N, C-alpha and C positions, 0 to 999 in steps of 0.2 A: 736798257731802261735808263731814263734820265729824269731829273726832277728840277722844276723851276722854283727858285726861292725869291720871294719879294721882301726886300729890306726896307724900302721906303718908296715914295712916289718916283717912278722911273728909275729905280735902282734894283737890278736883278742879278742873279747868278745862276749857273747851271751846275749841278753836281750829279754824280752817279747815285742811284737811289740807296744802295747798300751793298756790302760785300756778299750778301746772300742772294742778290739778284743774279740773273743769268750772265750778265757782263761783269759781275764782281766789282762794280763801281767804276770800271774803265769807260771812257768815252772817246770816240774818234774826234777829229777836228770839227766835223759837222755838228756833232752833239755838243761839243765844248764851246764853240764860238759861233755856230750858225744861227743862233737865236737873235743875233744883234739886228737883223733886218726888221724884226718886230718893233724895235724901239727907234728906228731911224727917223730923223726929222723930215725926210722926203716922202714918207709913207702917205698914201692917199687917205684922207680923212673925210672927204665929202664927195658925193657923186658929181659926175661931169656929163654934160650933153653937148652935142655938136651944134653950133650956131653958125651964122654967116662968117664970123671971124675965128672959127675954130672951137675947141672945147671950152666950156665955161662952167663954173660951179652951179649946182642946182640942188634943190631939196630932194630927199629920198622919194617923196610922193611923185614929184614931177618926173624924175628920171625913170622910175619904174613904170609910170603911166605911159611915158613916151616910148619906152622899149616895148611894152605890151601892144601899144597902138601900131607900131611898125611891124611887129611880128604878125599881128592879126591881119594887117593889110596884105602881107605876103602870103599868108595861109589862104585868104579869100581869093587871091588872084592865081596862086600856083599850087595850092594844096599844102597840107602839113609835111609832105615829103620834101618840101623846099627848105625846111628848117633842120639844122643839125646842132647837137650839143656836144661840146668837147670838154674834157675834164682832166685835171692834173693828177699825177700819181702821188701827190702829197696831200690830197684832200683826205679827210677822215672817211672811214667806211660808211658812216651814216649819211654823210653828204653825197658820196658816190652812189649809194643805194637809192637815195631820193632822186638824184638826177636821172638815173636809168629808168626808174619807175615813172617819172614825169614824162620821159620820151615815149615809153611803150604804152603806159596806161592813159596818158594825157594826150599827146600828139598822135598816139596810135601808129607810130612808125618805129623803125629800127635805126634811126640816124643818131647813134650814140658812139662815142669813141674818145680817143686821146691823141692829140697831136704828137706827144712824146713817143707813143707807140707807133703812130702812123708814119712818122718820119724816121725814127731811129730803131723802133722795135723789130727785132729779128729773132726767129725761132721761138716766138711766144706760143706757138701751137705745135712745136716740133714733136712732142711726145703724146699728142692727142690720140693718135691711132695706136700707139704702143701701150700706153697705160690707161687711156680714157680721158685724160687731161694732162696739161703740162704744169707741173709744180715740183718743188723739192720733194724727194721721196724720203728724206731723213731730216734731222734737225741738227743744229749746232751742238746741242748737248751730247750727241752721239760721237762727236769728234774724240771725246775722251776714251771711248771704247774701241777706237780704230787701231788696227795693227799697221795699216798702210793708208796714208792720206795722199791723194793725187790732186794737185792744184793745176788747173789749166785756164788760160785766158783771163786771169784775175789778178789785178794789182791790188792786193788786199791792204797793204800798208797805206795806200792812198785812199781807197774807197770802202774798206771794211776792216778797220783795225781790230775790232772785237773778234772777228773770225780769225785773224792772224794770231792774236794772243791766245785764243783757244787751241789753235794748232800747235803753237809753241808749248803750251801746257801739256798737250797730249804727247808731244815728243819727249818731254821730261819723264813721262810715264812709260816710254818705250816705243811709241808709234814712230814709224819711218815715213819720211816725206819724199814724194816724187814731185818735183816742180817742172812744169812744162812751159817754157817761155823761150822765145828766140834770142832774147837778150837778158843779161844778168839783172836781177832785181833782188830786193832784200830777202825774199824767201829762197831764191835759188842759191844764195850764198850759204844758207844753213841747211839746205836739203841733203838728204842721204844720196839722192840721185837727181841731177839736173839734166833733163832732156831739152836740147836746144834745137828743135826742128826749124826749118825755114818757115817764114811766115806764109800762111795759107796751106800748110801741109798737116795740120793737126788731125783732120779727118783721116788722112792716109796713115798717119802714125797709129791711131787707135784701131783702124781696120787691120793694120799689119800685126798689132799686138793680139787682136782677136783671132786672126788666122794662125798665129804661132801657138796660141793656147789650144786651138782645135787640133792642130797637127800633133801636139804633144799629149793630147788626151787629158788636158788639165782643166776641163770644164765640168760643170755640174749637170750631167746628163739627166739625172733623176728630176731635178728642178725643171729642166727644159722640157722633158716629156710630160710632166704633170701640170705645169703652170704656164706654158707658152705655146705659141703656134707660129708657123711660117719659118721654122728654123732651117729646114732643108733649102728653101729658096735663099735665105740669108747666107747659108754656108756656101752655096754655089756662087753667089754674087761676089764673095770676097776670096774665092779660091785662088785668084791670081796674085793676091797680096802676100807673096812670099817674103821672107825676112830680107833677102838681099835687095829686091826691087824697092821695098819700103825704106831701107837704109839709104839707098841711092836717092830716092825721091825726097826724103825728109832732110838728108844731110847729117843725120846723127851718126855717131860711131857705133859700130857693130856690137862692141862689148857693153855699151850703155843699153842698147835695145835688148840684148840677152839678159842684162841685170833687171830691167823693168819686167820682163816676162817672169823671171824667178820671184821677184818681190810680190807680184800679183798672185802667183800660184801658191806661195807659201803663207799668205795672209788669210787668217780666218775672217777678219773684219776689214772691209775697205770702204772708205768714204771718199767720194770724188767731189771736188769743189770747182764749179765752173762759173765764170763771169759772163752773164748774159748780155750786159750792156757795153762791154769793152769791144773794140772794133779791130784794132790793128793786128791782133794775133788770130782773129776769128776766120775760120773757113766754113764753107757752106753747111755741112752736115755734122758739125762737131757734136751737137747735143744728141742727135740720133745715134751717132757712133758710140758715144759714151753710154747711152741707154742700152744699146745692144751688148756692149761689153759687160755691163753689170748683170744683165739677164744671163749671159753666157756663163758667168761665174756663180749664178744663183744668189746674188746679193740683194736684189731689189725686194723691198718689203720685209727684210730681215733686220732684227735689232742689231745696232752697231754697224750698219752698212747703208749705202745708198748714195743718192745724188743731191748735192746742195747747189741750187741755182741762185747765186747771189745777184742782187740788183742794186742799182745806184740810188734809188729814191725810197723814201720812208714807207710808202704804201703802194709800190708797184704791184705787189701780190694782191693786196686788197682790191685794187682797181679791177683786176680780172675776176676775183672771187665774187665781187658785187655785180658783175655783168656789164661793166662799162666798156663794151666791145661788141661790135655787131655780130660776132661769132657765137657769143655765149649769153645766156640768161644767168642769173645768180646761181652759183653752184656748178658752173661749167656745163649747164644744160645746153645741148645743141639741137638743131632742127630735127624733127622726127622722133625725138626721145619722149617716152611716156611722161616724164616729169613735167613736161609743158602743161599738162592738164591741171596739175596741182597749183601752178602759178596762175593759170587762167582763173581758177576758182578763187584764189586769194585776191587777185586784182579786179575780178569781175569783168574781164574783157576777153574776147576771143583772140588768141595769140597766133593762130596758124597763118593768118594773112599778114600779121604784123612782123613776126620774127622770121625774117628772111635775110641771111647773110648778104652783105653788099660791100663793094669797094668804095668806101667813103671818099678816099683821095681822088679816085677817078670821077666821082660825081661832082666834087668840088672843081676839078679841072675843066669839066664839061660845062660848068655853069648851071648845073641842076640844083645846086644848093644856093638859095638866095639870102638866107639869114643864118648866121652862126652865133651861138651863145657860148662864150669861151670862159671857163672857170679855172683860173689859176695857171694859165699857160701863156707863153709869149712866142708864138710860132714865128713871128717876123724877126725874131732874134737870129734866125738863120735864113740865108738867101733863098734856099730851095722852097721855102714856104710861100714865097711870093706868088708862084703860079697857082697855089691852092686857094688863095684868098682874092685873087685879082678880079674874079667875076661875082664875088659876093656883094649884095646890095646893102645889107645891114649887118653891122657887127656890134654885139654887146660883149664887153670885157669886164670880168670881175677879177680884180687883182690887188696886190699890195702897193704897187707903184705905177706911175704913168710910163709903162713900158713902150717899146716900139709898136707893139700891137695895139695897146690902149690908145696911143697917140693917133692911130688911124681909125679908132672906133667911133661909132655914132653915140653910144651911151657907155659910160664907164662907172662901175660901182665898186666901192672899197671893200676888200675882202677882210674878214676877221682872221686873226692869227691863232695858233694853238694856245697862246696865253689867254685868249679871249673866248674860246669855244671848246666844248667838250666833245669827246668822241673816241673811237678806237682805231687802231692802225694794225695792220698785219705784216709782220716782218717776212723776209724772204724765205725763212724756214717754217712759215705758217704759225709763228707765235703771235698771239693776240696781245696788244699792249693798249692800255687805256690812258687817255690824256684828259685832265680836268681843267676847266677854265679857272683862272686865278683872278682875273679882272674883267670888268665889262668891256665890250668891244669899243675901241676908241672912236670908231666912225658911227656907232650907234646900232648896228645890226650884226647878228651872227650870220654865217654862211647859210645855215638851215633856214633862218628867217628870210634871207634874200631869195632862196629857192622857192620857199613857200609862198611869198608874196608875188613873185613873178608868175608862178603857176596859177594862183588865185585870180590875178588880173586877166589871165588868158582863159578863165573859166574852167580850170583844171585843178580843183582843190586836192591837195596832197595830205593824206593822213597816214600814220600818226605824225605828231610834230616834234616831240622832245627826243633828245638823243637816246634816252633809255627806252622809250617806246619803239623807236625805229630799230634799235639793236634787237629788241625782242622779235620784231617782225623779220629782221634779217635771219634770225635763227629758224623761223618757219619757212622762209623762202629758200635758204641755203642750208640743207640738213647738216653739212659739215660744221656749221656754227652753232648747232643746238647744244646748249649746256656748256659752252666753252667759256671759262672764266679768264679774266685778265691775267697774263703771265703764262697761260697754258697754250697748247697747240690745238689747232683743228686737225682732225685726221690722225689721232694718236696711234691707231693701229692700221694706218694707211697701207693698203696692198698686202697686208700680212696673210689674209685669207683669200682675197680675190681682187682682181683689178677692176677698174671702172669701165671696162669694155663690155660689149654686148655678151660676149662669151664668158666673161670673167677671167679670161686669160690674157697675158701680155703678148704682144705681137712683135716679132723681130721685123725691123723696117729696112728697106733698101736704102743705100746711101749713094750719094754722088761724090766722087773724089775730084774736086775742083781746086787747083792750086791758087786761085784768086782769093784775096781777102776783100772785105768791104772797103778797105783803103780810104778811110776818112776819119777825122776826129769827130767824136760824138759831142756836139755842141748842145748844152742844156737849153731847154725851152721854158725854164722856170725862173722867175724873177729872184726868188730866194736863193737859188743855186748860183746865178750870176752875181748876186750881191756877195755871196760867200767867196767866190773866186776873185772878184776884182777889188772888193773893199776890205776883205779880211785875209784871205789866204796869201795873196801877193805880198801883203805886209809881213805876214808870219815868215815867209820865205826870205824876204829881205832882212 
């Protein structure tokens, strides 16, 4: 939790809310310094439209009218399926919810997503078949109750300092830390056990640990029998992952492997922290393997235990919770599930023909998408996005700065900042956090007003309109959000009684042991993130 303080015109500071908050007043560098992009002199403060000599300033009315006219022309010629909306994982839940509702109830298509997830998102659905959806099964608060904390593929000092501080606090209370990283980092230096497998062999390591636990009879068979399925197939699939082949493949020392097995079997409470957005250490089925391991030990859905999937951006979890992905409606509803009927009734449209999963990237590459409406992302900041946008005829960009993508757009609209708009954000451990506007939007409109006016000009009126009214509707659309107050978690008793699968049981999943990593740096597609990196963080390092 952070709090903005206004001292005078254009004079601000950011502080932790209080020692009673979940982060006890601590802030990472993003929280402490990242707000400065909101005050930068280069921020866009007026709309732009493309003319013969390039982008030029225009009134809001003209810019929105020109955007609506272009999109309507494309719909008339190619149908609404030729329009796609892409949204940032830093938008508020209310903004994200309205965007996906606009696409499904307005355009009556499923062309909704995020370039950040499309280009960099991996394993975002890894546990769908295991648990019913993919999300953290525990919260950061449970770190203090853990006996063993296992951290894999996560550079917490750099990307989630609050999580690291909570781990250190838990260690002072007696928790033991296993750090899994091919090279030394701040956590590995203080860990009780540092496992240093070769890059790309994390899945093999976890599978080997699982096989060792099975062989030693140190699994929770009662939990497996009562609350899971497919165990026999999983057991057969990892039968060849004996200790010695695992040690050879991963390159870790035998005594370290044995120590890890002992630490896991002796711990009553285990919390695993995994970095979803980090790439260099990641192998193909890490998340599935960790999910299987926790089921094997009977730890999923149990207090003081579970899997924390940490993410890089403020509302990466909320983006999926709201259904800004062609695979899900709000609440992780998937095709064929009965919950679709409830959303059909709410929105007053038939969803069966609308809600069909699709490969949005493939449709962009094939030229089937003629217009893209991009809210808060800068895909052209990375080279690989060029092929995604090369066949698009019309681009609308809503952002803080004249980014690489905005410079190529036909219409650019200024985005409001968290200082200027109210809403909620959902942290990686499902904690709901509220942000209240302190000042009016410098450019004149909030993001919700922009979305509402664009939809209205296209004959697709969106209701309700205020952040409070939209949040109330979110609670009806996504049952996990019903009655959740700011500072609290959705899914407080998540998976304690049943999983979100059709059978109510968790399913052990097959894994592929592939030594290749994704082998690339994850380049941010967000102007605010690039601002932090190049205008603030580099100066802090120097």
